[in-house]
Every structure is written in C-alpha cells, then in structure tokens.
C-alpha positions as CSV (number, residue, x, y, z in Angstrom):
1,X,-14.1,26.0,12.0
2,X,-10.5,25.0,11.5
3,X,-9.4,21.6,12.7
4,X,-6.1,21.2,14.5
5,X,-3.4,18.9,13.0
6,X,-4.3,16.3,15.7
7,X,-8.0,16.4,14.8
8,X,-7.2,16.2,11.1
9,X,-5.0,13.1,11.6
10,X,-7.5,11.5,13.9
11,X,-10.3,12.0,11.4
12,X,-8.1,10.5,8.6
13,X,-7.2,7.5,10.8
14,X,-10.9,6.9,11.4
15,X,-11.8,7.2,7.8
16,X,-9.0,4.9,6.8
17,X,-10.2,2.3,9.3
18,X,-13.7,2.5,7.9
19,X,-12.5,2.3,4.3
20,X,-10.1,-0.6,4.9
21,X,-13.1,-2.6,6.3
22,X,-14.9,-2.2,3.0
23,X,-12.3,-4.0,1.0
24,X,-13.5,-7.3,-0.3
25,X,-11.0,-10.1,-0.8
26,X,-11.6,-12.4,-3.8
27,X,-12.1,-16.1,-3.1
28,X,-8.7,-17.1,-4.4
29,X,-6.9,-19.0,-1.6
30,X,-3.6,-17.2,-1.9
31,X,-4.7,-13.6,-1.8
32,X,-3.4,-11.2,0.9
33,X,-4.1,-7.7,2.1
34,X,-2.0,-5.7,4.6
35,X,-1.5,-2.2,5.9
36,X,1.5,0.1,6.6
37,X,1.4,3.4,8.4
38,X,3.8,6.3,8.2
39,X,4.5,9.4,10.2
40,X,3.1,7.9,13.4
41,X,2.9,10.4,16.3
42,X,1.7,9.5,19.8
43,X,-0.8,11.6,21.8
44,X,-1.7,10.3,25.3
45,X,-0.3,6.8,24.4
46,X,-2.5,6.7,21.3
47,X,-0.6,6.2,18.0
48,X,-1.9,8.5,15.3
49,X,-0.5,7.9,11.8
50,X,-0.1,10.6,9.1
51,X,-1.1,8.1,6.5
52,X,-1.9,4.5,5.6
53,X,-1.0,2.3,2.6
54,X,-3.2,-0.7,2.0
55,X,-1.5,-3.3,-0.3
56,X,-3.0,-6.4,-1.8
57,X,-1.8,-9.3,-3.9
58,X,-4.4,-11.6,-5.5
59,X,-3.9,-15.0,-7.1
60,X,-3.7,-18.7,-6.4
61,X,-0.5,-20.7,-5.5
62,X,2.5,-19.1,-7.2
63,X,0.2,-17.4,-9.8
64,X,-0.5,-13.7,-9.3
65,X,-3.3,-12.2,-11.2
66,X,-3.1,-8.7,-10.0
67,X,-1.8,-6.5,-7.2
68,X,-2.0,-2.9,-6.0
69,X,-2.8,-0.6,-3.3
70,X,-4.5,2.6,-2.1
71,X,-3.5,5.3,0.4
72,X,-4.9,8.0,2.5
73,X,-2.8,10.8,4.0
74,X,-3.2,13.7,6.4
75,X,-1.1,15.9,4.0
76,X,-0.8,15.9,0.2
77,X,1.2,13.2,-1.6
78,X,2.6,14.7,-4.8
79,X,3.8,13.0,-8.0
80,X,3.1,9.6,-6.6
81,X,2.9,6.0,-8.0
82,X,2.4,2.5,-6.6
83,X,4.8,-0.2,-7.6
84,X,4.7,-4.0,-7.1
85,X,8.1,-5.7,-6.5
86,X,8.7,-9.4,-6.5
87,X,11.6,-10.6,-4.4
88,X,13.0,-14.1,-4.4
89,X,13.9,-16.2,-1.4
90,X,17.5,-14.9,-1.4
91,X,16.2,-11.3,-1.1
92,X,16.9,-10.2,-4.7
93,X,14.2,-8.1,-6.5
94,X,13.8,-9.9,-9.8
95,X,10.7,-8.2,-11.2
96,X,9.1,-4.7,-10.7
97,X,5.8,-3.7,-12.1
98,X,6.1,0.1,-12.0
99,X,3.0,2.1,-11.6
100,X,2.2,5.2,-13.7
101,X,3.2,8.4,-12.0
102,X,0.2,10.6,-11.1
103,X,1.4,14.2,-11.6
104,X,-0.7,16.0,-9.1
105,X,-1.0,16.3,-5.3
106,X,-3.7,14.4,-3.4
107,X,-4.5,13.0,0.0
108,X,-5.9,9.7,-1.4
109,X,-5.2,7.5,-4.4
110,X,-5.0,4.0,-5.7
111,X,-3.5,1.9,-8.4
112,X,-3.9,-1.7,-9.4
113,X,-1.5,-3.6,-11.6
114,X,-2.2,-6.6,-13.8
115,X,0.5,-9.2,-13.2
116,X,-0.9,-12.4,-14.7
117,X,2.2,-14.6,-14.2
118,X,3.7,-17.3,-12.1
119,X,6.2,-15.9,-9.6
120,X,9.0,-17.4,-7.5
121,X,8.6,-18.1,-3.8
122,X,9.7,-15.1,-1.7
123,X,7.8,-11.8,-1.3
124,X,5.5,-9.5,-3.2
125,X,5.7,-5.9,-2.0
126,X,3.3,-3.1,-2.8
127,X,5.2,0.3,-2.5
128,X,4.1,3.9,-2.5
129,X,6.6,6.3,-4.0
130,X,6.5,10.1,-4.3
131,X,8.6,12.4,-6.5
132,X,12.3,11.5,-6.8
133,X,11.6,7.9,-6.0
134,X,11.1,8.5,-2.3
135,X,9.5,5.3,-0.7
136,X,6.8,6.5,1.6
137,X,5.6,3.0,2.8
138,X,5.7,-0.6,1.8
139,X,3.4,-3.6,2.4
140,X,5.0,-7.0,1.8
141,X,3.4,-10.5,1.7
142,X,5.2,-13.8,1.8
143,X,4.7,-16.0,-1.2
144,X,5.3,-19.8,-0.8
145,X,4.3,-23.0,-2.4
C-alpha cells in the first residue's frame, strides 16, 4: 500500500509529537527546548508540517554546557548539519559552533555540540542547514542574567 503525501506528512507529524514528548530536560535551571516547523500546509484547517526541528540549550545562568537539536522530515534532508549561534543583545552573532556536515540524505538526524563556556546575554539559536548553507529552520532561546 502506498501512502499519499498527506498521509506521510500526518504520520511524520504524529511521530514527531511522540518523540518530542520523550525528551528529558536536565535539572539545570537555565535549560530550554523549543520547536520549529517548516513547509507547513493546511488541510481542512489542520496545519501539517513537512518537518520539525527540536533545539535545546543546556546550562545554568550564562554558562552553557551543551546545545544541539534533532529533526524529522517528510522528505530527505541531504548534506545537513546543525549549528549553534550565539547572538548578543544588539543582534550581532559573536560565536558559532558549526556542526559537522553529514554527507548523506535522511529523514531524521541529530547533533549535539559541547559549548562549555560563559556567554553574553542575548540569544542562542540552534539552526538546521542543508547543502550550500541553506537554513531550513531555527530555534532561538533568549539568554539573560
């Protein structure tokens, strides 16, 4: 039996919802997890995404221990990586922890980056990129004292 594009996307959205509920947040008081969706189409007033990026930043206060994300997609994502950008309060990106490019095509993947440093107040953004530095989705968290 071949599933239609709609059924495939609905199945992936359901799986993504289940998987995102399994993520355990460490006890650090400054950790954050968020979600971003891309390629959203509407069917009978129901939004159905083509993919989901889950991005997390883990630490305490202005200290970030690690950060990263995972994605699930209705179609293949090729030559992908997950970067973590740190942006100061004036909007300037001052540090990027670039993920390793995975040179294959897949519908799901994850990367976690060790940061282990104090950062400035502003934002930490987890970003999914594909070949040629195309930003598919970003999840940003506000960082403050």
